[in-house]
Structures are given as C-alpha cells and as structure tokens.
C-alpha positions, 0 to 999 in steps of 0.5 A: 322478277323478285330477284330484280326487285330485290337487287333494285331495292338494295342498290337504292339503299346503298346509293341513297346517302351519296346525294343526300341533303339531309338524313335522319332516323324515324320510328313508328309508334305503332306497337306491332310495326317495329320498323326503323326508318332512315328518311333522306331529304334529297330535295325540298320535294323528294324524300327517299326513305330506306327502312328495316322491319323485323317482327317476332311473336311467340305464343304458348296457349294450352299446349298450342305453340306458335312462332311467327317471324317476318323481316323486311328491308326496303325503300320508300320514294315520296313526293312532298308538298308543302301545305304551310310552313311546318306542315307537309303532305306526302305521297309515294310508295314503299317497296321491300324484300319480305321474308316470313317464317311461321311454325305451329305445334298442336296436339293434332300435328305440326305445321310450318311455312317459309316464304320470300318475296316482295311487298309494294305499298302505295302510301300517303301521309301528313307530317308536322315539324314540331321543331326544325329537325323533329316531325310527327306524322300519320300515314296510311298504306295499301300493301300488296305482298307476293311471296313464294315458299313452302308449307310443311304439314305433319312432315308433308312439304308443299310449294306455295305461292302467297299473295295478300293485300292489307292496309296499314296506318301508323304514327311516325316520329322522324328526326333529321340530323 
C-alpha cells in the first residue's frame, strides 16, 4: 500500500508541468516548516501543488545529544473558490512520502529510529493576491502519519509501526510565473 501511494505521488509530480496553465514557487513563513511549494494553476478552480520538505535538528544539552531528520516529497490537490477579485478560499489534501531518522545519546544509553511511510493531510486555506502574481495565504491541516521502521535501544533492534496525527498551521507566500 505504501509503495503504491509513493508511486502515485511521484507520477503526479512528474506529470504536473505538462498540462500546467501557470506555475510558481511558494514558501512557508513558519520557521520549522522548511518546505518549498510548487503551485500549479491547472484551471481557475484547480491547483496542484507538489512540495519538498526537509528538516534537520541537532541538540547537545549537558551530555545528552539528539539528532532529528525528516524528509517529505508530496503533492497537494486543491479546489479553489473565488471569494472576491483577489481573494480565494481553497480546500483539498496533501499526500506525501515521509522518511524520518532520530538518534539520541545519553549517559544511560543510545537510541535511534528509522521510519518510512506516508502522510495524508486534509487542508483548508485562504489567500489574497497582493499583486497579479504574488499571494499571501494562511492554511490549516490535520495530518495523519503512517510509517514503519525500526527502533534500536542500546543495541537491541525492534521493528515498529508508527501512526500519529497532528495539526499544523502556516502562512504561505506564493509567486506565479
């Protein structure tokens, strides 16, 4: 199932520019989002938005070291409703392949995890075009993560299934070419 979802996401990412009316670049102003968005205006009421996200965090606190890495590649499909001339409401979902690695080093032992899977995120948002090509928007999403992988504690490896839900909000700036 996870391989099928990943293959579908990659296929959509590769096919998106072929039929695009307008496309652009976008970024979140949220400091821990680290995503680059590639909005594609397929029609006046449909946006396809591939994205890449990578986050790395390291911490060293009084002998306790931790590293966290996550990588997402995905696509969003959104229906767009025109509220007024320059204001839009949009809703849809994002789907992505997710890869996460963590490592902790403490005085009482070491631990690390690796997981791979997918994320599904129903999303709603609002945007306002400050010029014909630049928009600023806000969106909220509920994210479901389903990953599998392994956890190693003090040399003992255990296979794990991870599921998690989360909510996210972000301010996005998009530029259409």
